[in-house]
PDB file of N, CA, C and O in Angstrom:
ATOM      1  N   MET A   1      19.015 -11.973  -8.075  1.00  0.00           N
ATOM      2  CA  MET A   1      18.165 -10.976  -7.436  1.00  0.00           C
ATOM      3  C   MET A   1      18.419 -10.977  -5.942  1.00  0.00           C
ATOM      4  O   MET A   1      18.692 -12.023  -5.354  1.00  0.00           O
ATOM      5  N   GLY A   2      18.331  -9.821  -5.335  1.00  0.00           N
ATOM      6  CA  GLY A   2      18.557  -9.685  -3.907  1.00  0.00           C
ATOM      7  C   GLY A   2      17.308  -9.951  -3.102  1.00  0.00           C
ATOM      8  O   GLY A   2      16.295 -10.426  -3.616  1.00  0.00           O
ATOM      9  N   VAL A   3      17.406  -9.636  -1.839  1.00  0.00           N
ATOM     10  CA  VAL A   3      16.302  -9.790  -0.903  1.00  0.00           C
ATOM     11  C   VAL A   3      15.803  -8.409  -0.539  1.00  0.00           C
ATOM     12  O   VAL A   3      16.591  -7.518  -0.222  1.00  0.00           O
ATOM     13  N   THR A   4      14.485  -8.230  -0.586  1.00  0.00           N
ATOM     14  CA  THR A   4      13.897  -6.955  -0.178  1.00  0.00           C
ATOM     15  C   THR A   4      12.882  -7.175   0.932  1.00  0.00           C
ATOM     16  O   THR A   4      12.206  -8.201   0.997  1.00  0.00           O
ATOM     17  N   LEU A   5      12.802  -6.192   1.787  1.00  0.00           N
ATOM     18  CA  LEU A   5      11.792  -6.155   2.841  1.00  0.00           C
ATOM     19  C   LEU A   5      11.134  -4.791   2.764  1.00  0.00           C
ATOM     20  O   LEU A   5      11.816  -3.767   2.726  1.00  0.00           O
ATOM     21  N   THR A   6       9.807  -4.777   2.740  1.00  0.00           N
ATOM     22  CA  THR A   6       9.070  -3.517   2.758  1.00  0.00           C
ATOM     23  C   THR A   6       7.918  -3.648   3.744  1.00  0.00           C
ATOM     24  O   THR A   6       7.411  -4.745   3.977  1.00  0.00           O
ATOM     25  N   GLY A   7       7.514  -2.537   4.312  1.00  0.00           N
ATOM     26  CA  GLY A   7       6.379  -2.568   5.224  1.00  0.00           C
ATOM     27  C   GLY A   7       6.429  -1.436   6.216  1.00  0.00           C
ATOM     28  O   GLY A   7       6.990  -0.373   5.952  1.00  0.00           O
ATOM     29  N   THR A   8       5.822  -1.688   7.382  1.00  0.00           N
ATOM     30  CA  THR A   8       5.717  -0.646   8.390  1.00  0.00           C
ATOM     31  C   THR A   8       6.096  -1.163   9.778  1.00  0.00           C
ATOM     32  O   THR A   8       5.950  -2.343  10.098  1.00  0.00           O
ATOM     33  N   LEU A   9       6.579  -0.243  10.566  1.00  0.00           N
ATOM     34  CA  LEU A   9       6.812  -0.433  11.992  1.00  0.00           C
ATOM     35  C   LEU A   9       5.757   0.427  12.678  1.00  0.00           C
ATOM     36  O   LEU A   9       5.711   1.638  12.466  1.00  0.00           O
ATOM     37  N   ARG A  10       4.903  -0.195  13.504  1.00  0.00           N
ATOM     38  CA  ARG A  10       3.748   0.505  14.090  1.00  0.00           C
ATOM     39  C   ARG A  10       3.809   0.479  15.607  1.00  0.00           C
ATOM     40  O   ARG A  10       3.649  -0.569  16.232  1.00  0.00           O
ATOM     41  N   CYS A  11       4.041   1.637  16.183  1.00  0.00           N
ATOM     42  CA  CYS A  11       4.060   1.753  17.634  1.00  0.00           C
ATOM     43  C   CYS A  11       2.639   1.904  18.161  1.00  0.00           C
ATOM     44  O   CYS A  11       1.773   2.465  17.490  1.00  0.00           O
ATOM     45  N   ALA A  12       2.411   1.399  19.365  1.00  0.00           N
ATOM     46  CA  ALA A  12       1.093   1.511  19.991  1.00  0.00           C
ATOM     47  C   ALA A  12       0.995   2.745  20.889  1.00  0.00           C
ATOM     48  O   ALA A  12      -0.101   3.225  21.176  1.00  0.00           O
ATOM     49  N   THR A  13       2.149   3.253  21.331  1.00  0.00           N
ATOM     50  CA  THR A  13       2.149   4.375  22.275  1.00  0.00           C
ATOM     51  C   THR A  13       3.246   5.369  21.925  1.00  0.00           C
ATOM     52  O   THR A  13       4.160   5.064  21.159  1.00  0.00           O
ATOM     53  N   ALA A  14       3.141   6.560  22.498  1.00  0.00           N
ATOM     54  CA  ALA A  14       4.191   7.562  22.326  1.00  0.00           C
ATOM     55  C   ALA A  14       5.497   7.085  22.954  1.00  0.00           C
ATOM     56  O   ALA A  14       6.575   7.425  22.465  1.00  0.00           O
ATOM     57  N   GLY A  15       5.419   6.312  24.014  1.00  0.00           N
ATOM     58  CA  GLY A  15       6.615   5.767  24.639  1.00  0.00           C
ATOM     59  C   GLY A  15       7.368   4.824  23.721  1.00  0.00           C
ATOM     60  O   GLY A  15       8.595   4.875  23.637  1.00  0.00           O
ATOM     61  N   GLU A  16       6.632   3.962  23.034  1.00  0.00           N
ATOM     62  CA  GLU A  16       7.272   3.077  22.056  1.00  0.00           C
ATOM     63  C   GLU A  16       7.930   3.901  20.952  1.00  0.00           C
ATOM     64  O   GLU A  16       9.056   3.615  20.548  1.00  0.00           O
ATOM     65  N   ALA A  17       7.225   4.925  20.465  1.00  0.00           N
ATOM     66  CA  ALA A  17       7.766   5.765  19.393  1.00  0.00           C
ATOM     67  C   ALA A  17       9.039   6.476  19.851  1.00  0.00           C
ATOM     68  O   ALA A  17       9.973   6.634  19.065  1.00  0.00           O
ATOM     69  N   ALA A  18       9.083   6.897  21.090  1.00  0.00           N
ATOM     70  CA  ALA A  18      10.282   7.552  21.622  1.00  0.00           C
ATOM     71  C   ALA A  18      11.460   6.576  21.654  1.00  0.00           C
ATOM     72  O   ALA A  18      12.594   6.962  21.372  1.00  0.00           O
ATOM     73  N   ARG A  19      11.197   5.327  21.991  1.00  0.00           N
ATOM     74  CA  ARG A  19      12.258   4.313  21.994  1.00  0.00           C
ATOM     75  C   ARG A  19      12.775   4.074  20.569  1.00  0.00           C
ATOM     76  O   ARG A  19      13.979   3.929  20.358  1.00  0.00           O
ATOM     77  N   VAL A  20      11.863   4.035  19.599  1.00  0.00           N
ATOM     78  CA  VAL A  20      12.280   3.869  18.201  1.00  0.00           C
ATOM     79  C   VAL A  20      13.167   5.040  17.787  1.00  0.00           C
ATOM     80  O   VAL A  20      14.249   4.835  17.236  1.00  0.00           O
ATOM     81  N   ARG A  21      12.719   6.253  18.048  1.00  0.00           N
ATOM     82  CA  ARG A  21      13.496   7.434  17.645  1.00  0.00           C
ATOM     83  C   ARG A  21      14.890   7.434  18.287  1.00  0.00           C
ATOM     84  O   ARG A  21      15.866   7.826  17.648  1.00  0.00           O
ATOM     85  N   ALA A  22      14.981   7.000  19.533  1.00  0.00           N
ATOM     86  CA  ALA A  22      16.265   7.004  20.233  1.00  0.00           C
ATOM     87  C   ALA A  22      17.220   5.938  19.691  1.00  0.00           C
ATOM     88  O   ALA A  22      18.420   6.187  19.576  1.00  0.00           O
ATOM     89  N   ALA A  23      16.705   4.769  19.362  1.00  0.00           N
ATOM     90  CA  ALA A  23      17.557   3.652  18.940  1.00  0.00           C
ATOM     91  C   ALA A  23      17.805   3.621  17.436  1.00  0.00           C
ATOM     92  O   ALA A  23      18.736   2.956  16.982  1.00  0.00           O
ATOM     93  N   LEU A  24      17.000   4.320  16.667  1.00  0.00           N
ATOM     94  CA  LEU A  24      17.056   4.204  15.212  1.00  0.00           C
ATOM     95  C   LEU A  24      18.366   4.677  14.578  1.00  0.00           C
ATOM     96  O   LEU A  24      18.875   3.980  13.700  1.00  0.00           O
ATOM     97  N   PRO A  25      18.938   5.807  14.966  1.00  0.00           N
ATOM     98  CA  PRO A  25      20.164   6.242  14.276  1.00  0.00           C
ATOM     99  C   PRO A  25      21.287   5.205  14.333  1.00  0.00           C
ATOM    100  O   PRO A  25      21.950   4.965  13.324  1.00  0.00           O
ATOM    101  N   GLU A  26      21.508   4.592  15.486  1.00  0.00           N
ATOM    102  CA  GLU A  26      22.553   3.579  15.582  1.00  0.00           C
ATOM    103  C   GLU A  26      22.196   2.356  14.735  1.00  0.00           C
ATOM    104  O   GLU A  26      23.059   1.798  14.057  1.00  0.00           O
ATOM    105  N   HIS A  27      20.936   1.940  14.770  1.00  0.00           N
ATOM    106  CA  HIS A  27      20.506   0.779  13.997  1.00  0.00           C
ATOM    107  C   HIS A  27      20.707   1.021  12.502  1.00  0.00           C
ATOM    108  O   HIS A  27      21.185   0.138  11.792  1.00  0.00           O
ATOM    109  N   ILE A  28      20.354   2.182  12.033  1.00  0.00           N
ATOM    110  CA  ILE A  28      20.540   2.506  10.618  1.00  0.00           C
ATOM    111  C   ILE A  28      22.021   2.491  10.266  1.00  0.00           C
ATOM    112  O   ILE A  28      22.407   1.897   9.259  1.00  0.00           O
ATOM    113  N   GLY A  29      22.853   3.132  11.074  1.00  0.00           N
ATOM    114  CA  GLY A  29      24.283   3.183  10.796  1.00  0.00           C
ATOM    115  C   GLY A  29      24.921   1.810  10.758  1.00  0.00           C
ATOM    116  O   GLY A  29      25.694   1.510   9.849  1.00  0.00           O
ATOM    117  N   LEU A  30      24.606   0.971  11.736  1.00  0.00           N
ATOM    118  CA  LEU A  30      25.167  -0.373  11.773  1.00  0.00           C
ATOM    119  C   LEU A  30      24.698  -1.211  10.590  1.00  0.00           C
ATOM    120  O   LEU A  30      25.477  -1.965  10.007  1.00  0.00           O
ATOM    121  N   THR A  31      23.419  -1.074  10.238  1.00  0.00           N
ATOM    122  CA  THR A  31      22.881  -1.862   9.130  1.00  0.00           C
ATOM    123  C   THR A  31      23.491  -1.446   7.801  1.00  0.00           C
ATOM    124  O   THR A  31      23.874  -2.297   6.999  1.00  0.00           O
ATOM    125  N   ARG A  32      23.582  -0.155   7.566  1.00  0.00           N
ATOM    126  CA  ARG A  32      24.146   0.309   6.292  1.00  0.00           C
ATOM    127  C   ARG A  32      25.611  -0.080   6.134  1.00  0.00           C
ATOM    128  O   ARG A  32      26.109  -0.160   5.011  1.00  0.00           O
ATOM    129  N   ALA A  33      26.301  -0.321   7.234  1.00  0.00           N
ATOM    130  CA  ALA A  33      27.712  -0.726   7.187  1.00  0.00           C
ATOM    131  C   ALA A  33      27.887  -2.232   6.977  1.00  0.00           C
ATOM    132  O   ALA A  33      29.007  -2.695   6.764  1.00  0.00           O
ATOM    133  N   GLU A  34      26.818  -2.986   7.034  1.00  0.00           N
ATOM    134  CA  GLU A  34      26.905  -4.443   6.881  1.00  0.00           C
ATOM    135  C   GLU A  34      27.248  -4.833   5.448  1.00  0.00           C
ATOM    136  O   GLU A  34      26.816  -4.193   4.489  1.00  0.00           O
ATOM    137  N   ALA A  35      28.036  -5.902   5.329  1.00  0.00           N
ATOM    138  CA  ALA A  35      28.314  -6.460   4.006  1.00  0.00           C
ATOM    139  C   ALA A  35      27.004  -6.921   3.382  1.00  0.00           C
ATOM    140  O   ALA A  35      26.220  -7.621   4.023  1.00  0.00           O
ATOM    141  N   GLY A  36      26.766  -6.534   2.144  1.00  0.00           N
ATOM    142  CA  GLY A  36      25.565  -6.966   1.440  1.00  0.00           C
ATOM    143  C   GLY A  36      24.369  -6.050   1.572  1.00  0.00           C
ATOM    144  O   GLY A  36      23.333  -6.304   0.959  1.00  0.00           O
ATOM    145  N   CYS A  37      24.484  -4.986   2.360  1.00  0.00           N
ATOM    146  CA  CYS A  37      23.364  -4.038   2.463  1.00  0.00           C
ATOM    147  C   CYS A  37      23.418  -3.098   1.265  1.00  0.00           C
ATOM    148  O   CYS A  37      24.379  -2.349   1.088  1.00  0.00           O
ATOM    149  N   VAL A  38      22.368  -3.150   0.445  1.00  0.00           N
ATOM    150  CA  VAL A  38      22.259  -2.261  -0.708  1.00  0.00           C
ATOM    151  C   VAL A  38      21.601  -0.954  -0.281  1.00  0.00           C
ATOM    152  O   VAL A  38      22.067   0.128  -0.637  1.00  0.00           O
ATOM    153  N   SER A  39      20.518  -1.059   0.480  1.00  0.00           N
ATOM    154  CA  SER A  39      19.839   0.128   0.993  1.00  0.00           C
ATOM    155  C   SER A  39      19.062  -0.249   2.246  1.00  0.00           C
ATOM    156  O   SER A  39      18.628  -1.390   2.411  1.00  0.00           O
ATOM    157  N   PHE A  40      18.895   0.738   3.128  1.00  0.00           N
ATOM    158  CA  PHE A  40      18.171   0.529   4.370  1.00  0.00           C
ATOM    159  C   PHE A  40      17.555   1.862   4.768  1.00  0.00           C
ATOM    160  O   PHE A  40      18.264   2.797   5.141  1.00  0.00           O
ATOM    161  N   GLU A  41      16.233   1.943   4.688  1.00  0.00           N
ATOM    162  CA  GLU A  41      15.518   3.184   4.985  1.00  0.00           C
ATOM    163  C   GLU A  41      14.401   2.907   5.989  1.00  0.00           C
ATOM    164  O   GLU A  41      13.589   2.003   5.788  1.00  0.00           O
ATOM    165  N   VAL A  42      14.365   3.673   7.050  1.00  0.00           N
ATOM    166  CA  VAL A  42      13.261   3.648   8.011  1.00  0.00           C
ATOM    167  C   VAL A  42      12.810   5.100   8.123  1.00  0.00           C
ATOM    168  O   VAL A  42      13.484   5.929   8.734  1.00  0.00           O
ATOM    169  N   THR A  43      11.661   5.393   7.523  1.00  0.00           N
ATOM    170  CA  THR A  43      11.223   6.765   7.301  1.00  0.00           C
ATOM    171  C   THR A  43       9.957   7.073   8.083  1.00  0.00           C
ATOM    172  O   THR A  43       8.981   6.326   8.001  1.00  0.00           O
ATOM    173  N   PRO A  44       9.960   8.173   8.846  1.00  0.00           N
ATOM    174  CA  PRO A  44       8.730   8.546   9.550  1.00  0.00           C
ATOM    175  C   PRO A  44       7.607   8.855   8.560  1.00  0.00           C
ATOM    176  O   PRO A  44       7.859   9.320   7.448  1.00  0.00           O
ATOM    177  N   THR A  45       6.388   8.596   8.968  1.00  0.00           N
ATOM    178  CA  THR A  45       5.215   8.933   8.169  1.00  0.00           C
ATOM    179  C   THR A  45       4.512  10.133   8.813  1.00  0.00           C
ATOM    180  O   THR A  45       5.013  10.700   9.784  1.00  0.00           O
ATOM    181  N   ASP A  46       3.373  10.509   8.280  1.00  0.00           N
ATOM    182  CA  ASP A  46       2.591  11.603   8.876  1.00  0.00           C
ATOM    183  C   ASP A  46       2.055  11.222  10.254  1.00  0.00           C
ATOM    184  O   ASP A  46       1.741  12.093  11.066  1.00  0.00           O
ATOM    185  N   ASP A  47       1.952   9.937  10.510  1.00  0.00           N
ATOM    186  CA  ASP A  47       1.524   9.443  11.818  1.00  0.00           C
ATOM    187  C   ASP A  47       2.773   9.256  12.676  1.00  0.00           C
ATOM    188  O   ASP A  47       3.648   8.477  12.298  1.00  0.00           O
ATOM    189  N   PRO A  48       2.891   9.935  13.809  1.00  0.00           N
ATOM    190  CA  PRO A  48       4.111   9.858  14.617  1.00  0.00           C
ATOM    191  C   PRO A  48       4.370   8.490  15.245  1.00  0.00           C
ATOM    192  O   PRO A  48       5.408   8.285  15.875  1.00  0.00           O
ATOM    193  N   LEU A  49       3.442   7.558  15.080  1.00  0.00           N
ATOM    194  CA  LEU A  49       3.620   6.217  15.627  1.00  0.00           C
ATOM    195  C   LEU A  49       4.002   5.182  14.564  1.00  0.00           C
ATOM    196  O   LEU A  49       4.189   4.007  14.879  1.00  0.00           O
ATOM    197  N   ILE A  50       4.119   5.625  13.296  1.00  0.00           N
ATOM    198  CA  ILE A  50       4.357   4.678  12.192  1.00  0.00           C
ATOM    199  C   ILE A  50       5.556   5.112  11.360  1.00  0.00           C
ATOM    200  O   ILE A  50       5.730   6.290  11.048  1.00  0.00           O
ATOM    201  N   TRP A  51       6.387   4.117  11.006  1.00  0.00           N
ATOM    202  CA  TRP A  51       7.524   4.316  10.116  1.00  0.00           C
ATOM    203  C   TRP A  51       7.386   3.376   8.930  1.00  0.00           C
ATOM    204  O   TRP A  51       6.962   2.231   9.086  1.00  0.00           O
ATOM    205  N   ASP A  52       7.745   3.863   7.736  1.00  0.00           N
ATOM    206  CA  ASP A  52       7.868   3.006   6.558  1.00  0.00           C
ATOM    207  C   ASP A  52       9.270   2.397   6.568  1.00  0.00           C
ATOM    208  O   ASP A  52      10.252   3.078   6.865  1.00  0.00           O
ATOM    209  N   VAL A  53       9.348   1.125   6.244  1.00  0.00           N
ATOM    210  CA  VAL A  53      10.623   0.414   6.243  1.00  0.00           C
ATOM    211  C   VAL A  53      10.855  -0.166   4.853  1.00  0.00           C
ATOM    212  O   VAL A  53       9.959  -0.782   4.275  1.00  0.00           O
ATOM    213  N   ALA A  54      12.069   0.033   4.315  1.00  0.00           N
ATOM    214  CA  ALA A  54      12.454  -0.530   3.024  1.00  0.00           C
ATOM    215  C   ALA A  54      13.915  -0.952   3.121  1.00  0.00           C
ATOM    216  O   ALA A  54      14.796  -0.132   3.380  1.00  0.00           O
ATOM    217  N   GLU A  55      14.157  -2.233   2.912  1.00  0.00           N
ATOM    218  CA  GLU A  55      15.505  -2.784   3.005  1.00  0.00           C
ATOM    219  C   GLU A  55      15.810  -3.566   1.729  1.00  0.00           C
ATOM    220  O   GLU A  55      14.921  -4.162   1.121  1.00  0.00           O
ATOM    221  N   GLU A  56      17.085  -3.552   1.337  1.00  0.00           N
ATOM    222  CA  GLU A  56      17.522  -4.416   0.251  1.00  0.00           C
ATOM    223  C   GLU A  56      18.911  -4.943   0.573  1.00  0.00           C
ATOM    224  O   GLU A  56      19.812  -4.191   0.947  1.00  0.00           O
ATOM    225  N   PHE A  57      19.063  -6.256   0.418  1.00  0.00           N
ATOM    226  CA  PHE A  57      20.335  -6.924   0.642  1.00  0.00           C
ATOM    227  C   PHE A  57      20.683  -7.719  -0.607  1.00  0.00           C
ATOM    228  O   PHE A  57      19.795  -8.151  -1.342  1.00  0.00           O
ATOM    229  N   THR A  58      21.978  -7.912  -0.846  1.00  0.00           N
ATOM    230  CA  THR A  58      22.421  -8.545  -2.082  1.00  0.00           C
ATOM    231  C   THR A  58      22.037 -10.008  -2.181  1.00  0.00           C
ATOM    232  O   THR A  58      21.746 -10.497  -3.273  1.00  0.00           O
ATOM    233  N   THR A  59      22.030 -10.721  -1.049  1.00  0.00           N
ATOM    234  CA  THR A  59      21.789 -12.167  -1.063  1.00  0.00           C
ATOM    235  C   THR A  59      20.981 -12.597   0.159  1.00  0.00           C
ATOM    236  O   THR A  59      20.909 -11.855   1.138  1.00  0.00           O
ATOM    237  N   PRO A  60      20.382 -13.765   0.118  1.00  0.00           N
ATOM    238  CA  PRO A  60      19.724 -14.293   1.311  1.00  0.00           C
ATOM    239  C   PRO A  60      20.681 -14.409   2.504  1.00  0.00           C
ATOM    240  O   PRO A  60      20.282 -14.153   3.640  1.00  0.00           O
ATOM    241  N   ASP A  61      21.936 -14.791   2.257  1.00  0.00           N
ATOM    242  CA  ASP A  61      22.899 -14.884   3.352  1.00  0.00           C
ATOM    243  C   ASP A  61      23.145 -13.522   4.005  1.00  0.00           C
ATOM    244  O   ASP A  61      23.246 -13.433   5.228  1.00  0.00           O
ATOM    245  N   ALA A  62      23.241 -12.475   3.206  1.00  0.00           N
ATOM    246  CA  ALA A  62      23.447 -11.131   3.755  1.00  0.00           C
ATOM    247  C   ALA A  62      22.233 -10.698   4.579  1.00  0.00           C
ATOM    248  O   ALA A  62      22.384 -10.083   5.635  1.00  0.00           O
ATOM    249  N   PHE A  63      21.040 -11.016   4.101  1.00  0.00           N
ATOM    250  CA  PHE A  63      19.818 -10.676   4.833  1.00  0.00           C
ATOM    251  C   PHE A  63      19.745 -11.450   6.147  1.00  0.00           C
ATOM    252  O   PHE A  63      19.367 -10.896   7.179  1.00  0.00           O
ATOM    253  N   THR A  64      20.103 -12.713   6.105  1.00  0.00           N
ATOM    254  CA  THR A  64      20.104 -13.537   7.314  1.00  0.00           C
ATOM    255  C   THR A  64      21.129 -13.013   8.317  1.00  0.00           C
ATOM    256  O   THR A  64      20.851 -12.951   9.515  1.00  0.00           O
ATOM    257  N   ALA A  65      22.309 -12.638   7.834  1.00  0.00           N
ATOM    258  CA  ALA A  65      23.335 -12.088   8.724  1.00  0.00           C
ATOM    259  C   ALA A  65      22.853 -10.798   9.374  1.00  0.00           C
ATOM    260  O   ALA A  65      23.106 -10.565  10.556  1.00  0.00           O
ATOM    261  N   HIS A  66      22.163  -9.963   8.612  1.00  0.00           N
ATOM    262  CA  HIS A  66      21.593  -8.731   9.180  1.00  0.00           C
ATOM    263  C   HIS A  66      20.610  -9.057  10.296  1.00  0.00           C
ATOM    264  O   HIS A  66      20.675  -8.471  11.377  1.00  0.00           O
ATOM    265  N   ASN A  67      19.714  -9.978  10.038  1.00  0.00           N
ATOM    266  CA  ASN A  67      18.708 -10.318  11.043  1.00  0.00           C
ATOM    267  C   ASN A  67      19.336 -10.921  12.299  1.00  0.00           C
ATOM    268  O   ASN A  67      18.867 -10.672  13.410  1.00  0.00           O
ATOM    269  N   THR A  68      20.380 -11.702  12.126  1.00  0.00           N
ATOM    270  CA  THR A  68      21.077 -12.281  13.266  1.00  0.00           C
ATOM    271  C   THR A  68      21.719 -11.178  14.105  1.00  0.00           C
ATOM    272  O   THR A  68      21.601 -11.177  15.330  1.00  0.00           O
ATOM    273  N   ARG A  69      22.400 -10.239  13.443  1.00  0.00           N
ATOM    274  CA  ARG A  69      23.021  -9.129  14.170  1.00  0.00           C
ATOM    275  C   ARG A  69      21.970  -8.279  14.861  1.00  0.00           C
ATOM    276  O   ARG A  69      22.109  -7.938  16.036  1.00  0.00           O
ATOM    277  N   ALA A  70      20.921  -7.938  14.132  1.00  0.00           N
ATOM    278  CA  ALA A  70      19.885  -7.058  14.685  1.00  0.00           C
ATOM    279  C   ALA A  70      19.177  -7.699  15.870  1.00  0.00           C
ATOM    280  O   ALA A  70      18.794  -7.002  16.810  1.00  0.00           O
ATOM    281  N   ALA A  71      18.997  -9.012  15.839  1.00  0.00           N
ATOM    282  CA  ALA A  71      18.294  -9.707  16.925  1.00  0.00           C
ATOM    283  C   ALA A  71      19.071  -9.653  18.238  1.00  0.00           C
ATOM    284  O   ALA A  71      18.486  -9.808  19.310  1.00  0.00           O
ATOM    285  N   ALA A  72      20.380  -9.436  18.161  1.00  0.00           N
ATOM    286  CA  ALA A  72      21.215  -9.381  19.360  1.00  0.00           C
ATOM    287  C   ALA A  72      21.624  -7.946  19.710  1.00  0.00           C
ATOM    288  O   ALA A  72      22.555  -7.742  20.489  1.00  0.00           O
ATOM    289  N   SER A  73      20.938  -6.958  19.144  1.00  0.00           N
ATOM    290  CA  SER A  73      21.346  -5.561  19.292  1.00  0.00           C
ATOM    291  C   SER A  73      20.466  -4.791  20.269  1.00  0.00           C
ATOM    292  O   SER A  73      19.423  -5.271  20.712  1.00  0.00           O
ATOM    293  N   ASP A  74      20.917  -3.587  20.589  1.00  0.00           N
ATOM    294  CA  ASP A  74      20.109  -2.686  21.415  1.00  0.00           C
ATOM    295  C   ASP A  74      18.780  -2.385  20.723  1.00  0.00           C
ATOM    296  O   ASP A  74      17.754  -2.234  21.386  1.00  0.00           O
ATOM    297  N   TRP A  75      18.797  -2.299  19.405  1.00  0.00           N
ATOM    298  CA  TRP A  75      17.563  -2.074  18.638  1.00  0.00           C
ATOM    299  C   TRP A  75      16.516  -3.123  18.991  1.00  0.00           C
ATOM    300  O   TRP A  75      15.353  -2.788  19.218  1.00  0.00           O
ATOM    301  N   ALA A  76      16.921  -4.384  19.039  1.00  0.00           N
ATOM    302  CA  ALA A  76      15.987  -5.469  19.365  1.00  0.00           C
ATOM    303  C   ALA A  76      15.426  -5.300  20.772  1.00  0.00           C
ATOM    304  O   ALA A  76      14.238  -5.524  21.008  1.00  0.00           O
ATOM    305  N   ILE A  77      16.284  -4.907  21.694  1.00  0.00           N
ATOM    306  CA  ILE A  77      15.832  -4.707  23.076  1.00  0.00           C
ATOM    307  C   ILE A  77      14.838  -3.549  23.143  1.00  0.00           C
ATOM    308  O   ILE A  77      13.778  -3.668  23.758  1.00  0.00           O
ATOM    309  N   GLN A  78      15.180  -2.439  22.514  1.00  0.00           N
ATOM    310  CA  GLN A  78      14.350  -1.230  22.605  1.00  0.00           C
ATOM    311  C   GLN A  78      13.028  -1.346  21.857  1.00  0.00           C
ATOM    312  O   GLN A  78      12.055  -0.678  22.208  1.00  0.00           O
ATOM    313  N   THR A  79      12.986  -2.188  20.832  1.00  0.00           N
ATOM    314  CA  THR A  79      11.767  -2.266  20.008  1.00  0.00           C
ATOM    315  C   THR A  79      11.017  -3.588  20.194  1.00  0.00           C
ATOM    316  O   THR A  79      10.096  -3.887  19.435  1.00  0.00           O
ATOM    317  N   LYS A  80      11.399  -4.365  21.182  1.00  0.00           N
ATOM    318  CA  LYS A  80      10.711  -5.633  21.439  1.00  0.00           C
ATOM    319  C   LYS A  80       9.221  -5.380  21.650  1.00  0.00           C
ATOM    320  O   LYS A  80       8.822  -4.495  22.407  1.00  0.00           O
ATOM    321  N   GLY A  81       8.415  -6.176  20.964  1.00  0.00           N
ATOM    322  CA  GLY A  81       6.971  -6.074  21.110  1.00  0.00           C
ATOM    323  C   GLY A  81       6.293  -5.053  20.207  1.00  0.00           C
ATOM    324  O   GLY A  81       5.064  -5.006  20.147  1.00  0.00           O
ATOM    325  N   ILE A  82       7.065  -4.245  19.512  1.00  0.00           N
ATOM    326  CA  ILE A  82       6.471  -3.267  18.596  1.00  0.00           C
ATOM    327  C   ILE A  82       6.062  -3.994  17.316  1.00  0.00           C
ATOM    328  O   ILE A  82       6.814  -4.815  16.792  1.00  0.00           O
ATOM    329  N   THR A  83       4.875  -3.689  16.825  1.00  0.00           N
ATOM    330  CA  THR A  83       4.309  -4.380  15.670  1.00  0.00           C
ATOM    331  C   THR A  83       5.076  -4.063  14.393  1.00  0.00           C
ATOM    332  O   THR A  83       5.346  -2.904  14.077  1.00  0.00           O
ATOM    333  N   ARG A  84       5.411  -5.104  13.685  1.00  0.00           N
ATOM    334  CA  ARG A  84       6.030  -4.981  12.370  1.00  0.00           C
ATOM    335  C   ARG A  84       5.126  -5.691  11.359  1.00  0.00           C
ATOM    336  O   ARG A  84       4.678  -6.815  11.583  1.00  0.00           O
ATOM    337  N   ASP A  85       4.875  -5.012  10.253  1.00  0.00           N
ATOM    338  CA  ASP A  85       4.070  -5.588   9.178  1.00  0.00           C
ATOM    339  C   ASP A  85       4.939  -5.535   7.922  1.00  0.00           C
ATOM    340  O   ASP A  85       4.945  -4.537   7.201  1.00  0.00           O
ATOM    341  N   TYR A  86       5.676  -6.627   7.669  1.00  0.00           N
ATOM    342  CA  TYR A  86       6.677  -6.658   6.621  1.00  0.00           C
ATOM    343  C   TYR A  86       6.348  -7.698   5.559  1.00  0.00           C
ATOM    344  O   TYR A  86       5.753  -8.738   5.839  1.00  0.00           O
ATOM    345  N   LYS A  87       6.754  -7.386   4.330  1.00  0.00           N
ATOM    346  CA  LYS A  87       6.712  -8.343   3.227  1.00  0.00           C
ATOM    347  C   LYS A  87       8.154  -8.542   2.769  1.00  0.00           C
ATOM    348  O   LYS A  87       8.860  -7.577   2.474  1.00  0.00           O
ATOM    349  N   ILE A  88       8.582  -9.792   2.713  1.00  0.00           N
ATOM    350  CA  ILE A  88       9.952 -10.116   2.303  1.00  0.00           C
ATOM    351  C   ILE A  88       9.883 -10.883   0.985  1.00  0.00           C
ATOM    352  O   ILE A  88       9.105 -11.826   0.841  1.00  0.00           O
ATOM    353  N   THR A  89      10.710 -10.464   0.026  1.00  0.00           N
ATOM    354  CA  THR A  89      10.810 -11.186  -1.238  1.00  0.00           C
ATOM    355  C   THR A  89      12.274 -11.527  -1.485  1.00  0.00           C
ATOM    356  O   THR A  89      13.175 -10.804  -1.060  1.00  0.00           O
ATOM    357  N   GLY A  90      12.494 -12.639  -2.176  1.00  0.00           N
ATOM    358  CA  GLY A  90      13.832 -13.048  -2.549  1.00  0.00           C
ATOM    359  C   GLY A  90      14.472 -14.068  -1.629  1.00  0.00           C
ATOM    360  O   GLY A  90      15.615 -14.467  -1.852  1.00  0.00           O
ATOM    361  N   MET A  91      13.753 -14.501  -0.593  1.00  0.00           N
ATOM    362  CA  MET A  91      14.285 -15.534   0.293  1.00  0.00           C
ATOM    363  C   MET A  91      13.818 -16.898  -0.211  1.00  0.00           C
ATOM    364  O   MET A  91      12.670 -17.050  -0.628  1.00  0.00           O
ATOM    365  N   PRO A  92      14.714 -17.890  -0.170  1.00  0.00           N
ATOM    366  CA  PRO A  92      14.305 -19.230  -0.631  1.00  0.00           C
ATOM    367  C   PRO A  92      13.271 -19.847   0.298  1.00  0.00           C
ATOM    368  O   PRO A  92      12.818 -20.967   0.061  1.00  0.00           O
TER     369      PRO A  92
END
């Protein structure tokens, strides 16, 4: 079984939401190109400050590699401090 992450990304301000919108296309493209990425969706909701997040990776190692890459990316810089409410399954 793979690793899944589901939950929400919740911005506190319109400025935070603008940073998410600006950085998201590159983050999605880079993530979907990663080895072991089965699916990666960050979808706007009816609330302009909230996105639904759903990720699936083939293995814990692939998920860990994604998180390592993402932590050193422009996405991490642009979204630092934005609230994430995630549930992860499949990690040892």
